[in-house]
C-alpha positions, 0 to 999 in steps of 0.5 A: 460094264453096262454103263457106257459102252454096254448100254450102247452096244445093247443099242446099236445090236438091238436096233440093227437086228430089229430094223432087219427083221422088221423091214418087211413090216415097215415096208407094209406100213409105208405103203398102207400110210401112203395109200391112206394119208398120201405123202409124207409117209413120215411125221417129223417134229423137233424134239429135245434129247440128251442135254436137251440138244435138239434133233428131228424125230420121225415116225409114221403119220397117223393123222391128216394134215390140217387144222383140227382136234387130233380125235378128228384128224386121227385115222382109223389106220393111225388108230391102230398104229398108235395103239401097238406102237408101230408108228414108233418104229422108224425111230430105231434109226435114231438109236443107230445114230445114237441120238436115242437109246432103246431104253429111256425117257420118251423125247418130247418136243422142245418146247416142254423143256422150258416148263420143267421143274429142276427135278423134271429136266433131270430126264435130259441127263440120259439119251432118250429112248424107244421104251421107258420107265413111264411107258412101262407103268401105263403109257399114255394113261400114266398122269404127267407128273407120275410120268415125269417122276418115273423119267427122272428117277430112271435118269439118276439111277445107275444103269442096270442090264436086267432094269432095262430088259425088263422095261422093254419087255413090259413096254412090248407086252403093253404094245402088244396088248394096246393098253395105255395108248391113249390118255383117259378121255383123249384121242391121243396125249394131252399137251404138257404145259406146267404144274398148274395146268397138267393133264393126264398124258 
């Protein structure tokens, strides 16, 4: 059955294959980030995983350090990496470790957990993923209420290989096209606050 062992097997085999295939690209990106932004090459942030457990997520840096709005700190290289989701490639290591899955709700900052409704919190029942239902629906162009509803629905549904492969394909197509990389009117993705203060993201 796909649930449990089957899904984990796909994660391990898929992540390992992608890391090998994309190693030259990842090395090139690391050098570009090092040249454009200096050290560190990787951005690290505490995120909530399955069951709300914390882990330190890594991705390629896309912004200059220091205060200021995202639009001012985001570099030209950073915009390109985000547009094609290339900044997320280091998270394949999290998939191998079991902290993430290839498909699942995106891991969000730990501060957001306390802001979820009971329904929204169901997204924490499964491993977070590189790709997910909300990303397949339009990435950051999807408003927060719809995004979290899609995540909860994914977590509640029985695992299916065909669904996960379809979500991966849709997310890959969006990354190649660059669509949905930013929320309307924003440089990146606005923070999720609460039901009375939600902006698209």
